[in-house]
C-alpha positions in Angstrom: 0.0 0.0 0.0 1.3 3.4 -0.9 -0.3 6.7 0.2 0.5 10.0 -1.5 -0.5 13.6 -1.1 -2.3 15.6 -3.8 1.1 16.6 -5.3 2.0 13.0 -5.8 4.6 12.8 -3.0 4.7 9.6 -1.0 3.6 10.0 2.6 3.4 6.2 3.4 5.1 3.2 2.0 4.1 0.0 3.8 6.1 -3.2 4.2 4.4 -4.8 1.2 5.5 -1.9 -1.0 9.1 -2.1 0.5 9.2 -5.8 -0.6 7.7 -5.2 -4.0 9.8 -2.2 -5.0 13.0 -2.8 -3.0 13.1 0.7 -1.5 12.8 1.3 2.3 9.9 3.3 3.6 12.3 6.1 4.7 13.9 6.3 1.2 10.5 6.8 -0.4 8.8 9.2 2.0 8.6 12.5 0.3 9.6 11.1 -3.1 7.5 11.5 -6.2 5.2 8.6 -7.2 6.7 8.9 -10.7 9.9 7.3 -9.5 7.9 4.0 -9.3 6.6 4.1 -12.8 8.1 3.6 -16.2 8.8 6.8 -18.2 6.0 6.2 -20.7 3.3 6.5 -17.9 4.7 9.6 -16.1 3.2 12.3 -18.3 -0.3 10.9 -18.0 0.1 10.6 -14.3 1.3 14.2 -13.9 -1.5 15.4 -16.2 -4.1 13.5 -14.0 -2.7 15.0 -10.8 -2.8 18.5 -12.4 -6.5 18.0 -13.3 -7.2 16.7 -9.8 -5.6 19.8 -8.2 -7.4 22.2 -10.6 -10.9 21.2 -9.7 -11.5 17.6 -8.7 -11.9 16.1 -5.3 -9.9 13.1 -4.2 -13.1 11.7 -2.7 -14.4 11.1 -6.3 -11.4 9.0 -7.2 -11.8 5.3 -7.4 -10.2 3.2 -10.0 -8.8 -0.3 -10.7 -6.3 -0.9 -13.5 -3.5 -3.2 -14.7 -0.3 -1.5 -15.6 3.5 -1.6 -15.0 5.7 -0.4 -12.2 9.4 0.1 -11.9 11.4 -1.4 -9.0 14.6 -0.1 -7.5 16.8 -2.0 -10.0 14.9 -0.3 -12.9 13.0 -3.5 -13.9 9.4 -3.2 -15.0 6.9 -5.6 -13.6 3.1 -5.9 -14.1 0.8 -4.7 -11.3 -2.9 -4.5 -10.5 -3.6 -1.1 -8.9 -6.6 -0.3 -6.9 -6.7 3.5 -6.4 -8.8 5.5 -4.1 -8.9 9.1 -2.7 -10.0 10.8 0.4 -9.7 14.1 2.2 -8.3 14.5 5.7 -8.1 17.9 7.5 -8.8 19.6 4.1 -5.9 17.8 2.3 -6.5 15.3 -0.5 -4.7 12.0 -0.3 -4.5 9.1 -2.7 -4.1 5.5 -1.7 -3.0 2.6 -3.9 -3.2 -1.0 -3.1 -0.8 -2.8 -5.4 -0.5 -6.5 -6.4 2.5 -7.8 -8.2 1.2 -9.8 -11.2 4.5 -11.2 -12.3 3.7 -14.8 -11.3 0.2 -14.7 -12.6 1.3 -13.3 -16.0 4.0 -16.1 -16.2 1.4 -18.8 -15.4 -0.9 -17.3 -18.1 1.9 -17.3 -20.6 2.8 -20.9 -19.7 -0.9 -22.0 -20.0 -1.1 -20.3 -23.4 2.0 -22.1 -24.6 0.6 -25.4 -23.4 -2.7 -24.7 -25.1 -0.9 -23.9 -28.4 1.2 -27.0 -28.1 -1.9 -29.2 -27.5 -3.6 -27.7 -30.5 -0.5 -28.3 -32.6 -0.4 -31.9 -31.4 -4.1 -32.4 -32.1 -3.6 -30.9 -35.5 -0.7 -33.4 -36.2 -2.8 -36.4 -34.9 -5.9 -35.3 -36.9 -3.9 -35.1 -40.1 -2.2 -38.4 -39.4 -5.6 -40.1 -39.3 -7.4 -38.1 -42.0 -4.5 -37.2 -44.2 -3.3 -33.8 -45.4 -4.4 -34.4 -49.0 -8.0 -35.3 -48.2 -7.8 -38.7 -49.9 -8.6 -40.6 -46.7 -11.4 -38.1 -46.0 -12.9 -38.6 -49.4 -13.0 -42.4 -48.8 -14.4 -42.3 -45.3 -16.5 -39.1 -45.1 -19.4 -40.4 -47.2 -19.8 -43.3 -44.7 -19.8 -41.1 -41.6 -22.9 -39.8 -40.0 -23.7 -36.1 -40.6 -22.7 -35.1 -37.0 -19.2 -36.7 -37.5 -18.7 -34.8 -40.8 -19.7 -31.6 -39.1 -17.3 -32.4 -36.2 -14.5 -32.9 -38.7 -15.3 -29.6 -40.4 -15.2 -27.8 -37.0 -11.9 -29.4 -36.1 -10.5 -28.2 -39.5 -11.7 -24.7 -38.7 -10.2 -24.8 -35.2 -6.9 -26.1 -36.6 -6.8 -23.3 -39.2 -7.5 -20.7 -36.5 -4.9 -22.2 -34.2 -2.3 -22.3 -37.0 -2.9 -18.6 -37.6 -2.7 -17.8 -33.9 0.5 -19.9 -33.5 2.0 -18.0 -36.4 1.1 -14.7 -34.9 2.7 -15.8 -31.6 5.9 -16.9 -33.2 6.4 -13.7 -35.2 5.5 -11.1 -32.6 
């Protein structure tokens, strides 16, 4: 959890934030929030703060978003940010509850790779049985029930879509 004043200066940096970013609470107290974000997000952050100072109230601020943060070593990592605002003694404050998404994103990537590998294996096995040239299909398809022919057509469509997706993944 990180708490900042309406100028974007950190007033509280809890132990979870210390662990996540690698800075001590004392190091971060009074520092700008922009030190914890990649350069490409800083302008939008500062613009948002300026708009908030000009006329908005922190009480109306409530937002949840996935984006990237920057740790002490300068490495970016994905985070989930839940942002809220409040006023205390006439001063606006902003609080952010952050969750490091690094492991979740890695698991998602691993699952996607496994899914693509399974689709590729299914594609290989399907064509091993039915043949790439359609000869086996021409012989057996007329003898199959309509639902089986429809299922084969759906598998072909899925295989084509998976092949395109796999190609996109490989050439990104």
